[in-house]
DORONU-6905 format. One record per residue (C-alpha): y, z, x negated; residue in one letter. Coordinates in steps of 0.25 Angstrom, whole numbers, padded with zeros to 4 digits, always signed. Layout:
! DORONU-6905
YZXA/...
END
This chain:
! DORONU-6905
+0000+0000+0000M/+0014-0004-0006P/+0025+0006-0008R/+0037+0000-0003T/+0052+0005-0005G/+0063+0001+0004V/+0078+0001-0001F/+0089-0002+0010V/+0102-0006+0004C/+0116-0003+0011W/+0123-0014+0003C/+0135-0006+0006G/+0140-0010+0020S/+0133-0023+0020N/+0120-0017+0025I/+0124-0002+0026G/+0136-0005+0035G/+0127-0011+0046V/+0113-0005+0046I/+0108+0009+0043D/+0102+0008+0029C/+0096+0022+0028P/+0090+0020+0042G/+0083+0007+0037I/+0078+0014+0025A/+0072+0026+0033A/+0065+0017+0043Q/+0060+0008+0032A/+0053+0020+0026A/+0043+0019+0037G/+0039+0005+0034F/+0025+0002+0029P/+0023+0005+0014A/+0037+0010+0012V/+0037+0022+0004V/+0052+0023+0000H/+0065+0018+0008S/+0079+0021+0005V/+0093+0015+0007D/+0104+0013-0004Y/+0118+0008-0004K/+0117-0003-0014Y/+0102-0006-0019L/+0107-0018-0028C/+0115-0008-0036S/+0110-0002-0049E/+0108+0012-0042P/+0101+0005-0030G/+0092-0003-0040Q/+0089+0010-0047N/+0085+0017-0034M/+0075+0006-0031I/+0069+0007-0045I/+0068+0023-0044Q/+0062+0022-0030A/+0051+0012-0035V/+0047+0022-0046R/+0048+0035-0038E/+0041+0029-0025H/+0031+0020-0032R/+0036+0008-0024L/+0029-0005-0026D/+0037-0013-0015R/+0052-0013-0013V/+0061-0018-0001V/+0076-0019-0002V/+0084-0020+0010A/+0097-0026+0006S/+0104-0040+0005C/+0098-0054+0003S/+0087-0055-0007P/+0094-0067-0012R/+0104-0058-0018L/+0096-0046-0023H/+0081-0049-0023E/+0081-0051-0038E/+0089-0038-0040T/+0078-0030-0033F/+0067-0037-0040R/+0073-0033-0053K/+0074-0019-0048V/+0059-0019-0045L/+0056-0024-0058A/+0064-0013-0065R/+0056-0003-0056A/+0043-0009-0061G/+0039-0016-0049L/+0036-0031-0047N/+0050-0037-0043P/+0044-0045-0032Y/+0040-0033-0024L/+0053-0031-0018V/+0057-0036-0004E/+0071-0037+0002M/+0076-0036+0016A/+0089-0043+0018N/+0097-0033+0027I/+0110-0038+0023R/+0112-0053+0025E/+0100-0053+0036H/+0105-0041+0043C/+0118-0033+0041T/+0126-0045+0038W/+0122-0053+0050V/+0120-0041+0060H/+0132-0032+0056G/+0137-0031+0070A/+0123-0027+0075E/+0119-0015+0068K/+0108-0010+0076E/+0101-0024+0076Q/+0104-0025+0061A/+0097-0011+0058Q/+0085-0016+0065A/+0085-0029+0058K/+0087-0023+0044A/+0075-0013+0047L/+0066-0025+0051A/+0070-0033+0038L/+0066-0021+0030V/+0053-0019+0037R/+0050-0034+0034R/+0054-0032+0020A/+0044-0020+0019V/+0033-0028+0025A/+0034-0039+0015K/+0036-0030+0003A/+0023-0023+0006N/+0016-0036+0004R/+0023-0040-0008L/+0015-0044-0021E/+0020-0043-0035P/+0025-0057-0040L/+0026-0061-0055F/+0035-0071-0061E/+0029-0082-0070S/+0037-0089-0081T/+0039-0104-0084I/+0045-0110-0097P/+0059-0116-0098V/+0063-0130-0103T/+0077-0127-0109K/+0084-0139-0104R/+0093-0142-0093C/+0096-0154-0084L/+0109-0156-0077I/+0110-0166-0065V/+0125-0171-0065G/+0135-0174-0076G/+0148-0169-0070G/+0156-0158-0074I/+0146-0148-0069A/+0134-0155-0076G/+0142-0156-0089I/+0146-0141-0089Q/+0132-0137-0086T/+0126-0146-0097A/+0136-0141-0107L/+0134-0126-0104D/+0119-0127-0104V/+0119-0136-0117A/+0129-0127-0124D/+0119-0115-0121A/+0109-0123-0130G/+0100-0130-0119H/+0097-0144-0118E/+0104-0151-0106V/+0101-0164-0098V/+0113-0170-0091L/+0110-0181-0080V/+0121-0189-0074E/+0120-0200-0065R/+0133-0207-0068E/+0135-0214-0081P/+0144-0203-0086T/+0145-0188-0085I/+0157-0181-0079G/+0155-0182-0064G/+0167-0181-0055N/+0176-0173-0064M/+0178-0184-0074V/+0184-0192-0063K/+0196-0182-0061L/+0210-0183-0067D/+0215-0168-0066K/+0208-0156-0062T/+0214-0145-0053F/+0221-0135-0054P/+0225-0137-0069T/+0226-0153-0068L/+0219-0154-0082D/+0212-0167-0085C/+0198-0168-0079S/+0194-0177-0091A/+0199-0168-0101C/+0190-0157-0096I/+0177-0165-0092S/+0176-0176-0103T/+0175-0166-0115P/+0163-0160-0107K/+0157-0173-0105M/+0158-0176-0120A/+0152-0163-0123A/+0140-0166-0115V/+0138-0179-0122A/+0139-0173-0136A/+0131-0160-0133H/+0117-0161-0140P/+0110-0153-0129D/+0114-0162-0117I/+0106-0174-0114R/+0114-0183-0105L/+0109-0193-0095Y/+0119-0202-0087T/+0116-0213-0077C/+0104-0204-0074A/+0098-0196-0062E/+0087-0186-0061I/+0075-0192-0054E/+0065-0181-0053K/+0064-0166-0056V/+0051-0159-0058T/+0048-0145-0063G/+0054-0131-0061Y/+0064-0122-0067I/+0063-0122-0082G/+0054-0134-0082N/+0061-0146-0075F/+0057-0161-0078E/+0068-0171-0074V/+0067-0186-0073T/+0080-0193-0076I/+0083-0208-0073R/+0094-0213-0082R/+0098-0226-0075K/+0100-0239-0084A/+0114-0240-0089R/+0111-0253-0096Y/+0119-0249-0108V/+0111-0242-0120D/+0119-0230-0122H/+0112-0228-0136E/+0118-0241-0141K/+0131-0241-0133C/+0144-0236-0141T/+0153-0236-0128G/+0162-0246-0134C/+0167-0251-0121G/+0165-0266-0124T/+0155-0268-0112C/+0164-0262-0101W/+0176-0269-0106E/+0170-0283-0105K/+0162-0281-0092C/+0168-0290-0082P/+0163-0282-0070M/+0171-0272-0063Q/+0167-0262-0052V/+0173-0250-0045P/+0173-0238-0054S/+0165-0226-0048E/+0172-0217-0058F/+0185-0221-0053N/+0180-0219-0038A/+0181-0234-0036G/+0196-0235-0039L/+0194-0242-0053G/+0185-0252-0059Q/+0174-0251-0070R/+0165-0261-0077K/+0150-0264-0074A/+0147-0258-0087I/+0156-0245-0089Y/+0158-0231-0092I/+0164-0223-0080P/+0176-0218-0088F/+0180-0217-0103P/+0175-0203-0106Q/+0162-0205-0099A/+0150-0198-0105V/+0142-0205-0110P/+0152-0215-0114N/+0143-0227-0113K/+0143-0238-0102P/+0133-0241-0091V/+0131-0254-0083I/+0133-0254-0068D/+0121-0263-0065R/+0126-0265-0050E/+0139-0272-0055H/+0135-0277-0068C/+0136-0293-0068R/+0123-0294-0077Y/+0115-0286-0067F/+0121-0292-0054T/+0122-0307-0059T/+0114-0308-0072G/+0126-0312-0080K/+0137-0306-0088C/+0131-0297-0099Q/+0145-0295-0105V/+0143-0281-0109C/+0130-0284-0116A/+0135-0295-0124K/+0148-0287-0129L/+0141-0274-0131C/+0142-0272-0147P/+0130-0262-0146A/+0121-0270-0137G/+0120-0258-0128A/+0120-0265-0115V/+0106-0266-0109D/+0104-0273-0096Y/+0089-0270-0096E/+0090-0255-0097Q/+0082-0247-0087E/+0083-0233-0081D/+0077-0222-0090E/+0069-0210-0085V/+0070-0197-0093F/+0062-0184-0091T/+0069-0171-0095E/+0063-0157-0094K/+0073-0146-0092V/+0073-0132-0087G/+0085-0132-0078A/+0092-0142-0069L/+0107-0142-0065V/+0112-0150-0053A/+0127-0154-0056A/+0128-0167-0048T/+0142-0165-0043G/+0149-0171-0031F/+0155-0183-0025Q/+0165-0186-0015L/+0160-0192-0002F/+0164-0206+0002N/+0172-0203+0014W/+0175-0218+0018S/+0161-0217+0026R/+0166-0205+0034V/+0181-0203+0034Y/+0186-0217+0039G/+0199-0210+0044E/+0203-0208+0030Y/+0202-0222+0026G/+0194-0220+0013Y/+0187-0232+0009G/+0196-0240+0019R/+0209-0238+0012Y/+0210-0239-0003P/+0221-0229-0004D/+0212-0218+0003V/+0205-0212-0009I/+0197-0200-0013T/+0201-0189-0022G/+0192-0194-0033L/+0198-0208-0032Q/+0212-0201-0033F/+0207-0194-0046E/+0204-0207-0052R/+0217-0213-0048L/+0225-0202-0055V/+0216-0201-0067N/+0222-0207-0080A/+0208-0214-0082A/+0207-0219-0068G/+0209-0233-0063P/+0224-0232-0061T/+0226-0224-0075G/+0230-0211-0067G/+0241-0218-0058K/+0239-0215-0043I/+0239-0228-0037L/+0234-0233-0023R/+0221-0240-0024P/+0226-0251-0014S/+0238-0256-0022D/+0240-0248-0034G/+0253-0242-0030S/+0257-0228-0032A/+0255-0220-0019P/+0268-0213-0014R/+0261-0204-0003T/+0247-0199-0006V/+0239-0191+0005V/+0227-0182+0001F/+0217-0178+0012I/+0209-0166+0009K/+0195-0162+0015C/+0190-0176+0018V/+0176-0173+0021G/+0176-0159+0016S/+0176-0148+0027R/+0173-0158+0037D/+0160-0155+0045E/+0161-0168+0053S/+0158-0175+0040K/+0148-0166+0036G/+0155-0159+0025R/+0160-0145+0029S/+0162-0140+0015Y/+0175-0139+0007C/+0175-0148-0006S/+0183-0138-0013R/+0190-0147-0023I/+0198-0156-0014C/+0210-0146-0011C/+0212-0145-0026M/+0210-0159-0031Y/+0219-0164-0019T/+0230-0155-0024A/+0228-0161-0038K/+0229-0175-0033H/+0241-0172-0025A/+0248-0166-0038L/+0244-0179-0046Q/+0250-0188-0036V/+0263-0180-0037L/+0262-0181-0052E/+0259-0196-0053K/+0267-0202-0041V/+0281-0196-0042P/+0287-0195-0028G/+0273-0196-0021A/+0270-0188-0008Q/+0257-0181-0007V/+0250-0176+0006Y/+0238-0168+0007V/+0231-0166+0020F/+0222-0154+0020Y/+0214-0144+0029M/+0215-0132+0019D/+0218-0131+0005V/+0207-0123-0003R/+0211-0119-0017T/+0200-0109-0022A/+0201-0110-0037G/+0209-0105-0049K/+0223-0111-0048G/+0220-0119-0036Y/+0229-0113-0026E/+0241-0114-0036E/+0237-0129-0039F/+0238-0132-0024Y/+0251-0125-0022Q/+0256-0133-0034R/+0253-0146-0026A/+0261-0141-0014V/+0273-0137-0022R/+0273-0150-0029E/+0274-0158-0016G/+0260-0160-0010V/+0261-0160+0005V/+0249-0153+0011Y/+0246-0157+0026V/+0236-0148+0033R/+0228-0156+0042G/+0217-0167+0043R/+0220-0182+0041V/+0215-0190+0053S/+0217-0204+0048K/+0221-0212+0036V/+0225-0227+0039Y/+0233-0238+0033R/+0247-0242+0037D/+0251-0254+0029G/+0250-0250+0014E/+0250-0235+0017R/+0240-0225+0023L/+0243-0216+0034V/+0237-0202+0034V/+0237-0196+0048R/+0234-0182+0050G/+0239-0169+0055V/+0246-0157+0049D/+0239-0145+0056T/+0250-0135+0050L/+0261-0142+0057L/+0253-0147+0069G/+0257-0162+0068R/+0251-0175+0064P/+0254-0181+0050V/+0255-0195+0045E/+0257-0198+0030V/+0259-0212+0025D/+0251-0212+0012A/+0249-0222+0000D/+0236-0215-0005L/+0226-0205+0003V/+0217-0197-0005V/+0205-0190+0001L/+0199-0177-0004A/+0185-0181+0000T/+0173-0171+0001A/+0165-0167-0011V/+0150-0169-0009E/+0137-0169-0017P/+0135-0180-0027A/+0127-0192-0023A/+0112-0190-0025G/+0114-0175-0024A/+0103-0174-0014G/+0093-0181-0022E/+0097-0172-0034T/+0094-0160-0026A/+0081-0165-0022R/+0077-0168-0036L/+0081-0154-0041L/+0075-0147-0029G/+0088-0140-0025I/+0094-0139-0011N/+0107-0145-0006A/+0116-0139+0005D/+0120-0146+0018R/+0131-0154+0010D/+0122-0158-0001G/+0127-0149-0011F/+0116-0142-0020F/+0112-0128-0015Q/+0114-0116-0024E/+0103-0105-0024A/+0114-0095-0020H/+0129-0099-0018P/+0134-0085-0024K/+0123-0080-0033L/+0116-0093-0038R/+0127-0104-0037P/+0121-0112-0048V/+0106-0111-0045E/+0098-0118-0035T/+0085-0113-0027H/+0077-0122-0037T/+0075-0114-0050G/+0081-0121-0062G/+0091-0130-0055V/+0106-0126-0055F/+0119-0132-0049L/+0132-0135-0055A/+0145-0140-0049G/+0148-0148-0036A/+0134-0151-0033C/+0133-0138-0026S/+0146-0138-0019S/+0160-0144-0021P/+0167-0138-0034K/+0179-0139-0042D/+0178-0141-0057I/+0179-0126-0061P/+0168-0122-0052D/+0159-0134-0056T/+0160-0130-0071V/+0158-0115-0068A/+0146-0118-0059Q/+0141-0128-0070A/+0142-0117-0081S/+0135-0107-0071G/+0123-0117-0069A/+0123-0119-0085A/+0122-0104-0086A/+0110-0103-0077K/+0103-0115-0084V/+0105-0108-0098V/+0100-0095-0092G/+0087-0103-0087L/+0085-0111-0100L/+0087-0099-0109S/+0074-0093-0105R/+0061-0097-0111E/+0053-0094-0098Q/+0057-0092-0083L/+0051-0083-0073S/+0047-0089-0061T/+0049-0084-0047N/+0035-0079-0042P/+0040-0080-0027M/+0034-0094-0026I/+0024-0101-0017A/+0009-0100-0020Q/-0002-0108-0015V/-0016-0103-0011N/-0024-0114-0016E/-0036-0110-0007T/-0028-0112+0006L/-0020-0124+0001C/-0025-0136+0009T/-0018-0147+0000G/-0009-0152+0011C/+0003-0151+0002F/+0013-0149+0013L/+0020-0139+0004C/+0023-0149-0007V/+0034-0157+0000P/+0041-0145+0007V/+0043-0138-0006C/+0058-0140-0010P/+0056-0136-0024Y/+0044-0146-0027K/+0035-0133-0031A/+0023-0137-0023L/+0013-0147-0029E/-0001-0152-0028R/-0011-0146-0037R/-0026-0148-0039K/-0036-0137-0039I/-0051-0136-0041T/-0057-0128-0029E/-0070-0120-0031L/-0077-0117-0018L/-0091-0110-0018P/-0102-0120-0016G/-0093-0132-0018H/-0090-0140-0031P/-0076-0139-0036P/-0066-0148-0029R/-0051-0152-0032E/-0041-0151-0022R/-0025-0151-0021E/-0017-0139-0017V/-0002-0136-0018A/+0003-0129-0030G/+0016-0122-0033V/+0025-0124-0045N/+0030-0110-0048P/+0042-0116-0056G/+0047-0124-0044L/+0044-0115-0032C/+0055-0107-0026Q/+0047-0099-0016G/+0054-0106-0004C/+0042-0105+0005G/+0042-0119+0010A/+0028-0122+0006C/+0023-0109+0012N/+0029-0113+0026A/+0023-0127+0026V/+0009-0123+0021C/-0001-0124+0033R/-0012-0118+0025A/-0004-0106+0021G/-0008-0108+0007A/+0007-0107+0001V/+0014-0094+0000E/+0026-0089-0007V/+0024-0077-0016R/+0033-0065-0010G/+0033-0072+0003F/+0018-0073+0007T/+0013-0075+0021N/+0008-0061+0021E/+0022-0055+0017Q/+0029-0064+0027L/+0020-0060+0039L/+0022-0046+0035A/+0037-0048+0036E/+0036-0054+0050V/+0027-0043+0055D/+0037-0033+0050A/+0048-0040+0057L/+0040-0040+0070C/+0038-0025+0071L/
END
């Protein structure tokens, strides 16, 4: 018979202000196998933990129930307490009487008391059936792979590599740098974006412990924390970067011009090109879709003029396999193409309605206009510029109820840049709210107001052409009257959304995404850079919209987690994972496709039956490195052959029986 101890926490007034904790402890003393029951103000405190250790020793407890807050917050804390007391750490069970009880039933104290007692009874019933669990160990491959070469991926790569670990950086574009290298200035200091980002890009290229793959994507990920194997496909660039010297002869002489993706479609590039002068690697690639040789079979100017003989039209995709111990998703963001949804704003129909990113390229000295703010339609300087904020953000009708966070500040920055570069210009900003949560952000916004930017609170209903100008029709909700502004240029602060292909990346890495497509962290407060898949971490705007400081901070946080993981020779695995009773397994394998972590697999066993010759058959097996103990396999197994340690059928049914008393 087990000897169970019950400890009821007041958690200050969070629990004790709603229910009678001493009363719960007194009643719990009469539950089966309970030999000690007590309440305490703060069990997670050092005195509270020491009280549990002392009680375990004095009363010879071999099971412990803690009635307090969510196990997500403190289960690990109390497991360590049991280990210090000399017990197996997995012989503790928690009853969540805060989040599941007092926080939701604060106005119903009588019912809350009854529910709390039922939750403690349930926990005791399960604790009495707990069995000791033991961790195993797995080796660690001391390398890291990062998906995405924007500022988040760059910062993570440099931090991990500077700590002495090898890094593999995979970027699908021809150059690293992401969205940050497309910017002109950064708020609120208005320092040059390129001056910040390009030295870091160069540091990646020069770092001896960073291996860079550009024009590349991950195709397959197998393995588990500490032991991943990643298949990478590097697409044919049709230029041998080992031979190429980056002299520029090829793109200078190329006769084919197409819209530049780097300049958001406002400028032109050649069919053989580098995206921008500071690109890393600073070697060209050929755009097969627009190259005359590939489309017509003629030309070959670049191959004929290349002094190094680096152009190779026969080059094919290459496939590489990298073994790493940790993975970091740093896939960044993109701006949604609102021409398909927001017809009332005229984007995609009127050339002088542009996005904030297109404005960045106009105002950038390395952009298509040399830093001059000119209308795309006729190249003239705009005298009146209208900015429209929250185009798609915070709009449930378009499926994006979240705030994109960066729009308020970059719109203020753009407005100041118009006043600086176009003397005498009039600038209007239509807004719902102004959100300036950041160091120096409110002062930056107030500066824009002081220098003459007119902020109009209200939604824009329509943008339409009237001759050579655009008419912006909206409403000023502060004054309660309609507003019309004749504009030369309209700039839309469009919604930030996950980068293209983020869903497929999430599937390959075995991580979850929220309803908006951003990657889901393990815990928004306590584990903001971790995921529910061990060894996979998040950095930057792939998990939510972020500005540059927050992106860099999270990237360094992810790097710290990676370094902590790679600094170990071996890892302890969580023993609370699925296990298969091979005798009961019928080999239906319904569990294999439902496992979100790809931890279930087919295995062959030799079965020995009395009076029968040995026979081979297939059963389900569990990869302990991949399994996260979610229980999906347990739910789908018709034969009842799969159980999760720590949540066996016997334990779960005991809980149900206790709740039904």
